[in-house]
C-alpha positions as CSV (number, residue, x, y, z in Angstrom):
1,M,92.9,-142.9,107.6
2,P,92.8,-139.6,109.7
3,S,92.0,-136.4,108.0
4,H,94.5,-133.6,108.4
5,Q,93.6,-129.8,108.0
6,H,96.8,-128.4,106.3
7,R,96.9,-124.5,106.4
8,L,97.3,-123.2,102.9
9,A,100.6,-120.8,102.9
10,P,99.5,-117.3,101.8
11,T,100.4,-116.0,98.3
12,L,102.7,-113.3,98.3
13,A,102.6,-110.6,95.5
14,V,106.0,-109.2,94.3
15,I,105.9,-106.1,92.2
16,G,108.6,-105.9,89.8
17,G,110.2,-108.5,87.5
18,G,113.9,-107.8,88.0
19,Q,116.8,-109.9,89.5
20,L,115.7,-109.3,93.2
21,A,112.2,-110.8,92.8
22,R,114.1,-113.7,90.9
23,M,116.3,-114.4,93.8
24,M,113.3,-114.3,96.2
25,A,111.9,-117.2,94.1
26,E,114.5,-119.9,95.4
27,P,113.8,-119.4,99.2
28,A,110.2,-119.1,98.6
29,A,110.1,-122.5,96.7
30,A,112.2,-124.0,99.6
31,M,109.6,-122.6,102.2
32,G,106.6,-123.6,100.2
33,L,105.5,-120.0,99.8
34,P,103.6,-119.2,96.6
35,L,104.7,-115.9,94.7
36,R,102.7,-113.9,92.2
37,L,104.5,-111.5,90.2
38,L,103.8,-108.3,88.3
39,A,106.2,-108.0,85.7
40,E,106.9,-105.3,83.4
41,A,107.3,-107.5,80.3
42,E,107.3,-111.0,79.3
43,G,110.5,-112.8,79.9
44,V,112.3,-110.5,82.2
45,S,114.5,-112.0,84.9
46,A,111.8,-112.9,87.5
47,A,109.0,-114.2,85.3
48,Q,111.5,-116.6,83.8
49,V,111.4,-118.4,87.2
50,I,108.0,-117.3,88.8
51,P,105.2,-119.0,86.8
52,D,102.3,-117.3,88.3
53,H,102.6,-113.8,86.8
54,L,101.0,-111.0,85.1
55,V,102.6,-108.5,82.8
56,G,101.6,-104.8,83.3
57,D,102.4,-101.4,84.4
58,Y,103.2,-101.0,88.0
59,R,102.0,-97.2,87.8
60,D,98.4,-98.3,87.0
61,L,96.1,-99.0,90.0
62,D,93.9,-101.5,88.4
63,T,96.7,-103.7,87.3
64,L,98.2,-103.6,91.0
65,R,94.9,-104.5,92.4
66,K,94.5,-107.5,89.9
67,V,97.9,-109.0,90.7
68,T,97.2,-108.6,94.6
69,D,93.8,-109.9,94.4
70,G,93.5,-112.9,96.7
71,C,97.0,-112.0,98.2
72,Q,97.4,-111.2,101.8
73,V,100.7,-109.2,101.5
74,V,102.4,-107.3,98.6
75,T,106.1,-106.5,98.5
76,F,108.6,-105.1,96.0
77,D,111.5,-105.6,93.7
78,H,111.9,-101.7,93.3
79,E,110.5,-98.6,95.1
80,H,109.0,-96.8,92.4
81,V,105.2,-97.8,92.7
82,P,103.4,-94.4,93.3
83,T,102.9,-93.8,97.0
84,E,99.0,-93.0,96.5
85,H,98.5,-96.3,94.9
86,L,100.3,-98.1,97.9
87,H,97.8,-96.4,100.1
88,A,95.0,-97.6,98.1
89,L,96.2,-101.2,98.3
90,A,96.3,-100.9,102.0
91,A,92.8,-99.5,102.3
92,D,91.7,-102.6,100.1
93,G,93.0,-104.7,102.9
94,T,96.2,-105.9,101.7
95,A,99.1,-105.7,103.7
96,V,101.8,-103.5,101.8
97,R,105.2,-104.3,103.3
98,P,107.1,-102.2,103.6
99,G,104.4,-99.7,103.9
100,P,103.8,-96.4,101.9
101,E,104.6,-94.3,105.2
102,A,108.0,-96.1,105.2
103,L,109.0,-96.5,101.4
104,V,108.4,-92.9,100.8
105,H,111.8,-92.3,102.6
106,A,113.3,-94.6,99.9
107,Q,111.4,-93.0,97.2
108,D,111.9,-89.4,97.9
109,K,115.6,-88.2,99.0
110,G,114.2,-85.0,100.2
111,V,111.7,-86.6,102.5
112,M,114.4,-89.0,103.6
113,R,117.0,-86.1,104.4
114,E,114.2,-84.3,106.3
115,R,113.3,-87.3,108.5
116,L,116.8,-88.4,109.1
117,A,117.6,-84.8,110.4
118,E,114.8,-85.0,112.5
119,L,116.2,-88.4,114.1
120,G,119.4,-87.0,114.7
121,V,121.1,-89.5,112.2
122,P,124.4,-88.3,111.1
123,C,124.5,-87.4,107.3
124,P,126.3,-85.1,104.8
125,R,125.3,-81.4,104.6
126,N,122.3,-81.2,102.4
127,A,119.6,-78.7,101.3
128,L,116.7,-78.8,98.7
129,V,117.5,-76.4,95.5
130,A,115.5,-74.7,93.1
131,S,117.8,-72.7,91.2
132,V,121.7,-72.6,90.1
133,A,121.6,-69.6,92.6
134,D,120.5,-71.9,95.3
135,V,123.5,-74.2,94.3
136,E,125.8,-71.3,94.4
137,A,124.6,-70.3,98.0
138,F,125.2,-73.9,99.2
139,G,128.7,-74.2,97.9
140,F,130.7,-75.8,95.4
141,P,131.8,-78.5,94.8
142,C,128.8,-80.6,95.6
143,V,126.5,-83.6,94.5
144,L,123.2,-83.0,92.7
145,K,120.7,-85.8,93.0
146,T,116.9,-86.2,91.9
147,T,115.0,-86.5,94.8
148,R,112.8,-89.3,92.9
149,G,113.6,-91.8,90.2
150,G,117.4,-92.2,90.4
151,Y,119.2,-95.3,90.7
152,D,122.6,-96.7,89.8
153,G,124.1,-93.5,89.2
154,K,121.3,-92.1,87.2
155,G,119.8,-88.8,88.3
156,V,123.2,-87.9,89.9
157,W,125.4,-85.1,89.2
158,F,129.1,-84.1,90.5
159,V,129.1,-80.2,90.0
160,R,132.1,-77.7,90.4
161,S,130.6,-74.5,88.8
162,A,127.3,-72.9,88.0
163,A,127.8,-74.3,84.4
164,D,128.0,-77.9,85.5
165,C,124.2,-77.6,86.8
166,A,122.4,-77.1,83.5
167,E,121.6,-80.8,83.0
168,A,120.4,-81.5,86.6
169,F,117.9,-78.6,86.4
170,E,116.9,-79.7,82.7
171,T,116.2,-83.1,84.0
172,A,114.3,-81.9,86.8
173,G,112.2,-79.5,84.7
174,S,111.2,-82.3,82.4
175,S,110.0,-84.7,85.3
176,A,108.8,-82.1,87.7
177,V,111.0,-83.6,90.6
178,R,112.9,-81.6,93.2
179,I,116.8,-81.5,93.4
180,L,118.8,-82.1,96.4
181,A,122.2,-80.7,96.8
182,E,124.6,-82.6,99.2
183,E,128.2,-81.8,100.1
184,L,130.8,-83.8,98.3
185,V,132.0,-86.1,101.2
186,D,135.8,-86.9,101.5
187,F,135.4,-90.5,102.5
188,R,137.5,-93.5,103.0
189,R,135.3,-96.1,101.3
190,E,131.7,-97.0,101.4
191,L,129.9,-99.3,103.8
192,S,126.4,-100.9,103.8
193,A,124.7,-102.0,107.1
194,L,121.8,-104.1,106.1
195,V,119.1,-105.1,108.5
196,V,115.8,-106.7,108.3
197,R,112.6,-106.1,110.4
198,S,109.3,-107.9,110.7
199,P,105.8,-106.2,111.6
200,S,106.0,-107.5,115.2
201,G,109.1,-105.4,115.7
202,Q,111.8,-108.6,115.6
203,A,114.8,-107.2,114.0
204,A,118.3,-108.8,112.9
205,A,121.5,-107.2,111.7
206,Y,124.0,-108.6,108.9
207,P,127.7,-107.8,109.3
208,V,128.6,-104.4,107.9
209,V,130.0,-104.8,104.4
210,A,132.5,-102.7,102.3
211,S,131.2,-102.0,98.9
212,T,133.0,-100.6,95.9
213,Q,131.2,-98.3,93.4
214,Q,132.1,-97.6,89.6
215,D,130.0,-94.9,87.6
216,G,127.3,-95.2,90.3
217,I,127.3,-98.8,90.3
218,C,128.2,-101.3,93.1
219,V,130.9,-103.8,91.7
220,E,132.3,-105.4,94.7
221,V,131.3,-106.1,98.1
222,V,133.4,-107.7,101.0
223,A,131.9,-109.0,104.1
224,P,132.7,-108.1,106.6
225,A,134.3,-104.8,105.8
226,P,137.9,-105.4,106.4
227,D,139.8,-103.3,109.0
228,L,136.5,-102.1,110.3
229,S,136.7,-101.4,114.3
230,A,134.0,-103.2,116.4
231,A,132.8,-99.9,117.8
232,L,132.2,-98.2,114.1
233,A,130.5,-101.6,112.9
234,G,128.3,-101.4,116.0
235,E,127.5,-97.8,115.2
236,A,126.5,-98.5,111.7
237,Q,124.2,-101.4,112.7
238,Q,122.7,-99.2,115.5
239,I,121.7,-96.4,112.9
240,A,120.2,-99.0,110.5
241,L,118.2,-100.6,113.3
242,R,117.4,-97.4,114.6
243,I,115.9,-96.1,111.2
244,A,114.2,-99.3,110.4
245,G,112.3,-98.9,113.8
246,A,111.6,-95.3,113.5
247,L,110.3,-95.4,109.8
248,D,108.4,-98.7,110.7
249,V,110.3,-100.7,108.2
250,T,109.0,-104.0,107.2
251,G,111.5,-106.3,105.4
252,V,115.1,-105.4,104.4
253,L,116.5,-102.2,104.8
254,A,120.1,-101.3,103.2
255,V,121.8,-98.2,104.7
256,E,124.5,-97.2,102.7
257,L,127.2,-95.3,104.4
258,F,130.3,-93.1,103.9
259,E,133.2,-94.0,106.1
260,T,135.2,-90.7,106.8
261,D,139.0,-90.6,107.5
262,D,138.1,-89.1,111.0
263,G,136.4,-92.4,111.8
264,R,132.7,-91.2,111.2
265,V,129.9,-92.8,109.4
266,L,127.4,-90.8,107.3
267,V,124.2,-92.0,105.6
268,N,124.3,-91.8,101.9
269,E,121.2,-93.7,100.7
270,L,118.2,-96.0,102.0
271,A,116.8,-99.0,100.1
272,M,113.9,-100.7,101.3
273,R,114.1,-104.2,99.6
274,P,116.9,-106.7,99.1
275,H,120.1,-105.1,98.0
276,N,123.0,-105.4,95.9
277,T,125.3,-105.2,99.0
278,G,123.4,-108.2,100.6
279,H,124.0,-110.6,97.5
280,W,127.0,-112.0,99.4
281,S,124.5,-113.4,102.0
282,Q,123.2,-116.1,99.5
283,D,126.1,-118.1,100.0
284,G,127.8,-116.4,103.1
285,A,125.2,-116.1,105.7
286,V,122.9,-118.6,107.7
287,T,119.9,-116.9,106.3
288,S,120.0,-115.0,103.1
289,Q,118.7,-111.5,102.7
290,F,116.1,-113.1,100.2
291,E,114.8,-115.7,102.7
292,N,114.9,-112.9,105.7
293,H,112.8,-110.4,103.7
294,L,110.0,-112.8,102.8
295,R,109.9,-114.0,106.4
296,A,109.8,-110.3,107.5
297,V,107.0,-109.5,105.2
298,L,104.9,-112.5,106.0
299,D,105.8,-111.9,109.9
300,L,107.5,-115.2,110.3
301,P,110.7,-115.5,112.8
302,L,113.7,-114.1,111.2
303,G,116.7,-116.3,110.5
304,S,120.3,-115.7,111.8
305,P,122.2,-113.2,109.7
306,A,125.5,-114.7,110.9
307,P,128.3,-115.4,108.6
308,R,129.1,-118.9,107.6
309,A,132.7,-118.2,106.6
310,R,135.3,-115.5,107.7
311,W,135.1,-113.7,104.5
312,T,132.7,-113.8,101.6
313,V,133.2,-111.8,98.5
314,M,130.7,-110.7,95.9
315,V,131.6,-109.4,92.3
316,N,129.0,-108.1,90.2
317,I,129.2,-109.6,86.5
318,L,128.4,-106.5,84.2
319,G,127.8,-106.4,80.5
320,G,130.8,-105.3,78.6
321,P,131.1,-102.5,75.8
322,D,130.6,-105.2,73.3
323,P,127.8,-107.5,73.9
324,T,128.8,-110.2,71.6
325,V,132.0,-110.7,74.0
326,G,130.3,-111.9,77.2
327,R,130.3,-115.5,77.8
328,L,127.6,-116.2,80.6
329,Y,126.6,-119.8,80.2
330,D,129.6,-120.4,78.2
331,G,131.7,-119.3,81.1
332,Y,130.6,-122.0,83.3
333,P,133.3,-124.6,82.1
334,H,136.2,-122.7,82.9
335,A,135.0,-120.9,86.0
336,L,133.6,-123.8,87.8
337,A,136.4,-126.0,86.9
338,R,139.0,-123.8,88.2
339,D,137.1,-123.1,91.5
340,P,134.6,-125.5,92.7
341,F,133.6,-123.6,95.7
342,L,132.4,-120.7,93.6
343,R,129.0,-119.7,93.5
344,V,127.5,-118.3,90.4
345,H,124.2,-116.4,90.0
346,L,122.9,-115.5,86.6
347,Y,119.8,-113.3,86.1
348,G,118.7,-114.4,82.6
349,K,119.3,-110.9,81.2
350,D,120.4,-109.8,77.7
351,L,123.8,-108.4,77.8
352,R,124.0,-104.4,77.6
353,P,127.2,-102.2,78.4
354,G,127.3,-101.8,82.1
355,R,124.0,-103.8,82.9
356,K,124.2,-106.2,86.0
357,V,123.6,-109.6,84.5
358,G,124.8,-111.6,87.5
359,H,127.2,-112.1,90.3
360,V,129.7,-114.5,91.8
361,N,130.3,-115.2,95.5
362,A,133.7,-116.5,96.8
363,Y,134.1,-117.4,100.5
364,G,136.9,-118.9,102.7
365,D,139.5,-117.9,105.4
366,D,141.8,-115.9,103.4
367,L,140.5,-112.5,101.9
368,E,143.1,-112.1,99.3
369,D,142.3,-115.4,97.9
370,C,138.7,-114.9,98.0
371,L,139.1,-111.5,96.2
372,E,141.2,-113.1,93.5
373,R,138.7,-115.9,92.8
374,A,135.8,-113.8,92.6
375,R,137.3,-111.3,90.5
376,H,138.7,-113.7,88.2
377,A,135.5,-115.5,87.7
378,A,133.6,-112.3,87.1
379,A,136.1,-111.1,84.5
380,W,136.0,-114.4,82.8
381,F,131.9,-114.4,82.4
382,R,132.0,-110.8,81.2
383,G,134.9,-111.8,78.5
384,D,137.5,-109.6,79.9
385,L,139.9,-112.5,80.0
386,G,141.3,-114.7,77.2
387,N,140.6,-118.5,76.4
388,E,144.1,-119.4,77.6
389,S,144.1,-122.6,80.0
390,E,145.2,-121.8,83.4
């Protein structure tokens, strides 16, 4: 028998044990790519499905070095690893993807706004503010954001007078972060342009999607965005690709945008990791954002982002006000029997009010049908619907 030399796949370290890391595990298993996880606690979402995991604090450099030991590449479930630690890992010889020079633009909104202004990317009017007087000079009404640490509506305040500003500056004072003021944009809807880029410069752009937010949390995504002109969709994709190239992003970049009534797009936020607005791609695209993120950070050829169906609708399953009401696993018999084409993704998380615990994808040729199917299923899992038979 001739002997064969098989190249061992590189082990990829993933920092953060949330649902994004969990959803990387499925394509990694299919591709034979070993993952090693740094989880924040035993039993968190990704630790349930990635056996090779350590529990520790991502803010501790020794812990980061331990989890990346023997790994050629490290990537992230979130953007909160201290920038100086990322530089230290890179100095150790680990490929940090996305790199610290890129990731700081997703970590610090002030840095992001300054860089996007240099690039001439269309953004809402904004300014760093150090006092209520600065906000008054900027003008009410406006939005105040902590430059670091905010997500899912946290660290964001809509202010219409000086009296509304107190909480923002108290928060900033306790955490020593800067405050960014942005104009309150009168927008038609929110869009997301998601792209993926490899170290060698290959890039792919997913269809631009429409997202619906409630209380700062994405609750629904329609792919592609309905009634979006080809010209504006192309502009949004070009903005995202330009940012990815200029910032040297590796992996997935989600560019959240406002579409204004006068036909413009303005960049709202950046995320350098798989993103909620890309979850539709698990079932609605040829290559999911999670598989393409893995391909990108390992510098493998990217897969097609083309849609498999005319429409895909993603609806998040959120924990309701009463954590004893949600069904989750008990919701399967009804939801799956009602809709054999439904795709359900649960995160293995405990129910808490407003917490993302899963999502459903529905796809097909009729948008209204997809919306009804996905909304019904998510409401059923959440416990908003009764047990009456359909």
